[in-house]
KOLDRENPA-572708 format. One record per residue (C-alpha): x, y, z; residue number from 0. Coordinates in pm, 1 decimal. Each point is the difference from the previous one (the first is absolute). Layout:
KOLDRENPA-572708
+----------+----------+----------+------+
|       px |       py |       pz | resi |
+----------+----------+----------+------+
|        X |        Y |        Z |  NUM |
...
+----------+----------+----------+------+
//
This chain:
KOLDRENPA-572708
+----------+----------+----------+------+
|       px |       py |       pz | resi |
+----------+----------+----------+------+
|   5716.7 |  -1822.7 |  -1036.8 |    0 |
|    116.1 |    297.3 |   -209.2 |    1 |
|   -238.3 |    -98.0 |   -281.2 |    2 |
|   -288.5 |    -17.6 |    248.6 |    3 |
|     83.5 |    343.5 |    144.3 |    4 |
|     23.1 |    147.5 |   -349.3 |    5 |
|   -336.5 |   -153.9 |    -91.7 |    6 |
|   -164.8 |    148.0 |    312.0 |    7 |
|    155.1 |    339.0 |    -72.0 |    8 |
|   -140.4 |     -3.5 |   -353.4 |    9 |
|   -349.1 |    -75.6 |    134.7 |   10 |
|     22.1 |    287.3 |    249.6 |   11 |
|    114.9 |    240.8 |   -271.8 |   12 |
|   -278.5 |   -117.7 |   -229.0 |   13 |
|   -264.8 |     64.3 |    265.3 |   14 |
|    152.1 |    339.7 |     84.1 |   15 |
|      1.0 |    105.0 |   -365.3 |   16 |
|   -357.6 |   -119.0 |    -39.0 |   17 |
|   -113.7 |    209.1 |    297.4 |   18 |
|    195.4 |    299.4 |   -123.2 |   19 |
|   -158.7 |    -23.5 |   -345.2 |   20 |
|   -347.3 |    -13.9 |    155.0 |   21 |
|     75.7 |    315.7 |    196.0 |   22 |
|    127.7 |    176.3 |   -310.7 |   23 |
|   -290.1 |   -122.7 |   -216.5 |   24 |
|   -315.3 |     15.0 |    211.3 |   25 |
|   -312.6 |   -181.4 |   -108.6 |   26 |
|   -198.1 |    188.8 |   -262.5 |   27 |
|   -309.4 |     24.5 |    218.1 |   28 |
|    188.0 |    181.0 |    275.8 |   29 |
|     33.4 |    311.3 |   -216.9 |   30 |
|   -244.0 |    246.8 |    154.1 |   31 |
|    -12.7 |    381.1 |     -6.5 |   32 |
|     98.9 |    143.9 |    337.2 |   33 |
|    -41.1 |    367.0 |    -91.2 |   34 |
|   -169.2 |    183.2 |   -284.8 |   35 |
|    122.2 |    357.7 |    -42.2 |   36 |
|   -247.4 |    237.4 |   -165.9 |   37 |
|    158.0 |    309.4 |   -151.0 |   38 |
|   -177.6 |    299.7 |   -151.4 |   39 |
|    254.2 |    193.4 |   -212.0 |   40 |
|   -213.4 |    315.4 |     -0.9 |   41 |
|   -102.1 |    -20.1 |    368.2 |   42 |
|    289.2 |   -151.7 |    197.9 |   43 |
|   -158.4 |    100.2 |    331.9 |   44 |
|   -268.7 |   -260.9 |    -67.2 |   45 |
|    245.9 |   -289.1 |    -41.2 |   46 |
|    -47.0 |   -295.6 |    234.2 |   47 |
|    107.1 |   -358.5 |     69.8 |   48 |
|   -229.9 |   -299.9 |     33.0 |   49 |
|    131.7 |   -284.4 |    218.0 |   50 |
|   -104.4 |   -365.8 |    -11.1 |   51 |
|     11.1 |   -246.2 |    290.1 |   52 |
|    -22.9 |   -375.2 |    -61.3 |   53 |
|    -32.1 |   -329.6 |    179.2 |   54 |
|    182.8 |   -218.1 |   -249.3 |   55 |
|   -182.5 |     70.7 |   -326.8 |   56 |
|   -313.8 |    122.6 |    174.8 |   57 |
|    -57.3 |    373.3 |      5.6 |   58 |
|    -65.9 |    122.2 |    354.4 |   59 |
|     -2.6 |    377.3 |    -22.8 |   60 |
|     54.8 |    282.1 |   -249.9 |   61 |
|     74.4 |    348.8 |    134.6 |   62 |
|     78.7 |    346.0 |   -131.0 |   63 |
|    -64.0 |    359.1 |    107.0 |   64 |
|   -362.0 |    -23.5 |   -118.8 |   65 |
|    -95.8 |   -304.3 |    206.6 |   66 |
|     35.8 |   -373.7 |     33.9 |   67 |
|   -159.9 |   -326.3 |   -110.9 |   68 |
|    -12.1 |   -314.3 |    213.8 |   69 |
|    -60.9 |   -349.9 |   -139.0 |   70 |
|   -125.0 |   -328.1 |    140.7 |   71 |
|     34.8 |   -343.7 |   -160.1 |   72 |
|   -164.6 |   -337.3 |     16.1 |   73 |
|    255.2 |   -238.5 |   -143.3 |   74 |
|    117.3 |    146.2 |   -330.4 |   75 |
|   -297.0 |    232.5 |    -44.2 |   76 |
|    -30.4 |    364.3 |    103.1 |   77 |
|   -323.5 |     15.6 |    196.4 |   78 |
|     -6.1 |    356.0 |    128.3 |   79 |
|    145.1 |    342.0 |    -78.5 |   80 |
|    -36.5 |    288.5 |    246.5 |   81 |
|     89.3 |    350.2 |   -119.4 |   82 |
|     92.7 |    286.1 |    232.9 |   83 |
|     78.1 |    363.8 |    -78.6 |   84 |
|    235.8 |    234.9 |    184.9 |   85 |
|    -83.8 |    362.7 |     62.0 |   86 |
|    201.4 |    221.4 |    233.5 |   87 |
|    126.4 |   -304.5 |    183.9 |   88 |
|   -346.9 |   -147.9 |     46.7 |   89 |
|    -76.0 |   -345.9 |   -140.5 |   90 |
|   -353.4 |    -53.5 |   -131.7 |   91 |
|   -148.6 |   -321.1 |   -131.6 |   92 |
|   -134.7 |     65.4 |   -349.9 |   93 |
|   -118.3 |   -335.6 |   -127.8 |   94 |
|      3.0 |   -374.7 |     44.5 |   95 |
|    -28.2 |   -248.0 |   -285.4 |   96 |
|    -81.5 |   -369.0 |     47.1 |   97 |
|     79.1 |   -253.1 |   -273.6 |   98 |
|   -144.9 |   -343.4 |    -72.4 |   99 |
|    120.4 |   -257.2 |   -253.0 |  100 |
|   -134.6 |   -293.6 |   -195.5 |  101 |
|    217.8 |   -249.6 |   -190.4 |  102 |
|    303.9 |    217.9 |     77.7 |  103 |
|   -161.9 |    302.2 |   -167.5 |  104 |
|   -132.4 |    321.0 |    150.4 |  105 |
|   -374.1 |    -37.5 |     52.7 |  106 |
|   -103.6 |    307.0 |    199.6 |  107 |
|    152.1 |    317.3 |    141.0 |  108 |
|   -204.4 |    184.7 |    261.0 |  109 |
|    118.3 |    351.5 |     79.2 |  110 |
|   -112.4 |    171.6 |    318.6 |  111 |
|     32.3 |    379.0 |     18.3 |  112 |
|   -150.8 |    166.8 |    307.8 |  113 |
|   -360.7 |   -118.5 |      5.2 |  114 |
|     -8.5 |    -98.6 |   -368.8 |  115 |
|     82.2 |   -337.7 |   -149.6 |  116 |
|     48.7 |    -99.5 |   -362.6 |  117 |
|     39.4 |   -354.6 |   -125.6 |  118 |
|    163.6 |    -96.9 |   -329.8 |  119 |
|    -80.5 |   -345.4 |   -140.5 |  120 |
|    226.2 |   -153.9 |   -266.5 |  121 |
|   -126.7 |   -230.0 |   -276.7 |  122 |
|    262.8 |   -168.4 |   -220.7 |  123 |
|    -57.0 |    -63.7 |   -371.0 |  124 |
|    171.4 |   -247.7 |   -231.6 |  125 |
|    149.9 |    275.9 |   -217.2 |  126 |
|    202.6 |    146.2 |    289.6 |  127 |
|   -242.5 |    281.8 |     74.2 |  128 |
|   -144.0 |     50.4 |    347.3 |  129 |
|   -334.6 |    161.9 |     70.5 |  130 |
|    -15.6 |    198.6 |    322.4 |  131 |
|   -335.2 |     69.1 |    163.0 |  132 |
|    -29.6 |    273.0 |    264.3 |  133 |
|   -241.5 |     -2.8 |    293.7 |  134 |
|    -83.8 |    245.8 |    274.7 |  135 |
|    -27.4 |   -171.4 |    336.9 |  136 |
|   -220.9 |    128.8 |    278.1 |  137 |
|     72.9 |     23.0 |    370.1 |  138 |
|   -190.9 |   -313.2 |     95.4 |  139 |
|    232.8 |   -194.7 |   -234.6 |  140 |
|   -296.9 |   -200.1 |   -123.8 |  141 |
|   -111.4 |    229.5 |   -279.5 |  142 |
|    182.0 |    108.0 |   -312.1 |  143 |
|    -85.2 |    180.2 |   -321.2 |  144 |
|    172.9 |    -49.5 |   -333.1 |  145 |
|    135.9 |    320.0 |   -152.5 |  146 |
|    -57.3 |     86.3 |   -364.7 |  147 |
|    370.5 |     53.7 |    -62.7 |  148 |
|    182.8 |   -283.5 |   -173.0 |  149 |
|    365.4 |    -90.3 |    -38.7 |  150 |
|    183.7 |   -255.9 |   -210.7 |  151 |
|    373.7 |    -65.8 |     14.0 |  152 |
|    198.9 |   -222.6 |   -234.2 |  153 |
|    307.2 |   -198.1 |    107.4 |  154 |
|    268.9 |   -120.5 |   -242.1 |  155 |
|    314.4 |   -178.0 |    125.8 |  156 |
|    -64.5 |    119.3 |    353.9 |  157 |
|    -39.5 |    365.7 |   -101.7 |  158 |
|   -311.4 |    217.3 |     -4.8 |  159 |
|     -3.0 |    113.9 |   -363.1 |  160 |
|   -342.3 |    164.0 |    -11.2 |  161 |
|   -265.4 |    133.9 |    233.2 |  162 |
|   -341.4 |    125.9 |   -102.4 |  163 |
|   -201.8 |    197.9 |    249.9 |  164 |
|   -360.1 |     97.4 |    -53.9 |  165 |
|    -86.5 |    260.1 |    261.6 |  166 |
|   -371.2 |    -72.7 |    -32.6 |  167 |
|   -299.3 |    228.7 |    -18.4 |  168 |
|    152.2 |    280.5 |    207.9 |  169 |
|    266.8 |    109.3 |   -251.6 |  170 |
|    -70.7 |   -184.7 |   -325.2 |  171 |
|    370.7 |    -46.5 |    -75.9 |  172 |
|    193.1 |   -313.9 |    -89.2 |  173 |
|    373.6 |     16.0 |     71.9 |  174 |
|    221.2 |   -245.4 |   -186.3 |  175 |
|    360.0 |    -27.1 |    122.8 |  176 |
|    263.6 |   -198.0 |   -187.8 |  177 |
|    332.6 |    -99.5 |    157.7 |  178 |
|    330.1 |    -97.3 |   -159.9 |  179 |
|    285.4 |   -183.6 |    175.7 |  180 |
|    364.8 |    -81.4 |    -39.6 |  181 |
|    131.6 |   -356.6 |     24.4 |  182 |
|    200.4 |     53.4 |    319.6 |  183 |
|    -90.3 |    -94.1 |    357.0 |  184 |
|   -231.9 |    210.7 |    211.7 |  185 |
|    179.4 |    118.0 |    314.5 |  186 |
|   -289.8 |   -131.9 |    210.6 |  187 |
|    -46.9 |   -337.9 |   -169.5 |  188 |
|    151.2 |   -199.6 |    288.4 |  189 |
|   -239.8 |    130.9 |    265.4 |  190 |
|   -213.8 |   -297.9 |     94.2 |  191 |
|   -363.7 |     22.4 |   -107.5 |  192 |
|     28.0 |    345.7 |   -152.4 |  193 |
|    -65.3 |   -123.3 |   -354.0 |  194 |
|   -343.7 |   -127.5 |    109.8 |  195 |
|   -120.6 |    348.0 |     98.5 |  196 |
|    -27.6 |    111.4 |   -364.5 |  197 |
|   -121.8 |    361.3 |     -8.9 |  198 |
|    -55.4 |     13.8 |    376.5 |  199 |
|    359.1 |     95.8 |     77.5 |  200 |
|    152.1 |    338.7 |    -74.3 |  201 |
|    238.8 |    223.3 |    188.8 |  202 |
|    -57.8 |    372.1 |    -33.4 |  203 |
|     62.6 |     50.8 |   -372.9 |  204 |
|    168.0 |   -337.6 |    -41.4 |  205 |
|   -251.6 |   -214.0 |   -188.4 |  206 |
|     -4.1 |   -354.0 |   -136.0 |  207 |
|    243.1 |   -118.8 |    266.0 |  208 |
|   -151.0 |   -348.4 |     -6.6 |  209 |
|     99.9 |    -62.3 |   -364.1 |  210 |
|    287.5 |   -224.5 |   -109.6 |  211 |
|    176.1 |    267.8 |   -203.4 |  212 |
|     51.2 |    375.2 |     12.7 |  213 |
|   -254.3 |    235.0 |   -151.7 |  214 |
|    162.0 |    218.5 |   -265.5 |  215 |
|   -306.8 |    185.8 |   -124.2 |  216 |
|   -369.6 |     44.7 |     63.0 |  217 |
|   -254.4 |    215.9 |   -171.4 |  218 |
|   -362.3 |     84.7 |     71.2 |  219 |
|   -280.4 |     34.2 |   -252.2 |  220 |
|   -324.4 |    144.6 |    135.4 |  221 |
|   -315.5 |    -73.1 |   -197.1 |  222 |
|   -278.0 |    241.8 |     87.9 |  223 |
|   -368.9 |    -75.1 |    -22.1 |  224 |
|   -273.7 |    254.5 |    -84.5 |  225 |
|    -55.7 |     86.5 |    366.9 |  226 |
|    363.6 |     84.7 |     72.3 |  227 |
|    105.0 |    363.2 |     20.2 |  228 |
|    358.6 |    -57.2 |    114.9 |  229 |
|    312.2 |    122.9 |   -175.8 |  230 |
|    298.4 |   -238.1 |     -8.7 |  231 |
|    359.7 |     87.0 |    -76.2 |  232 |
|    229.9 |   -254.9 |   -165.0 |  233 |
|    140.4 |   -230.6 |    263.2 |  234 |
|    288.5 |   -240.2 |    -35.8 |  235 |
|    323.9 |    -75.4 |    179.4 |  236 |
|    325.9 |   -146.0 |   -128.6 |  237 |
|    258.3 |   -176.1 |    219.2 |  238 |
|    365.8 |    -65.4 |    -74.5 |  239 |
|    212.2 |   -235.9 |    213.3 |  240 |
|    354.8 |    -80.3 |     96.1 |  241 |
|     68.5 |   -358.5 |    113.9 |  242 |
|    251.0 |   -196.5 |    203.5 |  243 |
|    180.9 |   -310.7 |   -126.1 |  244 |
|   -285.9 |   -226.1 |    111.5 |  245 |
|   -256.2 |    196.4 |   -198.0 |  246 |
|   -168.7 |    183.5 |    287.1 |  247 |
|    -64.7 |    374.5 |    -32.5 |  248 |
|    230.2 |    234.9 |    187.8 |  249 |
|   -145.7 |    323.8 |   -132.0 |  250 |
|   -323.4 |    105.4 |   -166.3 |  251 |
|    -64.3 |    335.0 |   -167.7 |  252 |
|   -363.8 |     90.0 |    -66.4 |  253 |
|   -101.9 |    250.7 |   -268.3 |  254 |
|   -343.2 |    155.6 |    -39.3 |  255 |
|   -178.8 |     65.1 |   -329.6 |  256 |
|    196.0 |    324.7 |    -50.5 |  257 |
|    326.0 |   -204.5 |     16.1 |  258 |
|     93.0 |    173.6 |    325.2 |  259 |
|    152.2 |   -211.2 |    278.0 |  260 |
|   -270.2 |    -52.6 |    259.6 |  261 |
|    205.1 |   -197.4 |    252.2 |  262 |
|    300.8 |   -224.7 |     43.9 |  263 |
|      1.9 |   -318.9 |    210.1 |  264 |
|    315.9 |   -165.2 |    130.8 |  265 |
|    -20.1 |   -360.3 |    124.9 |  266 |
|    225.3 |   -116.1 |    282.1 |  267 |
|     12.8 |   -377.4 |     64.1 |  268 |
+----------+----------+----------+------+
//
């Protein structure tokens, strides 16, 4: 009898320890940013917090003092993003973007702003590059016109490493942006479906949030054609990170091309 009681006690303790370990070591995919603090060292009055609300790993809402973004899913895919702005306590709907997918890849993104609509169509190439065509849609939703501007992005290991934007006949400028990354985990990598949005997801000045890793540098090279009369200053940003024990960023410091700190972001999970 005593042996049986001891055996049962050992089983109970084993189960208890197992549960306790699970609580102390949560599943990797449950690590999600709850708050992103944006700090401007030279303008502290402009500091603000961005808060994230989830349903499991699905993003539901993102809010800060500037506005909010609501999201709708179909299964594991983000199907709709609605953006609102706040001004003097008044909430105004700014835009609505609808997403479609094909073979688990982003196929189209249609952005509605007031009475204007723009559709982006994604074409995937074998070398990892993606051609993006842009169309203006008209109010009857049956007519569209292809714009002369062209964009190509290149994906390597789940990160956008290059984007080339040809602004078309209006400006005669080609902008080539190159991105560099660390090997650590993007704070937003566990948000379901976010990686499929490619360049369609950004948050204020936070860009490339859908990548696997953290951007540590990007620089812009503008190639001007004979019709361009614009003047471009050098433009690049450098990011330095601090990480937690699991490899997720806890702090990011962004420097501009003069090596001055532009902003600091603190991640709270």
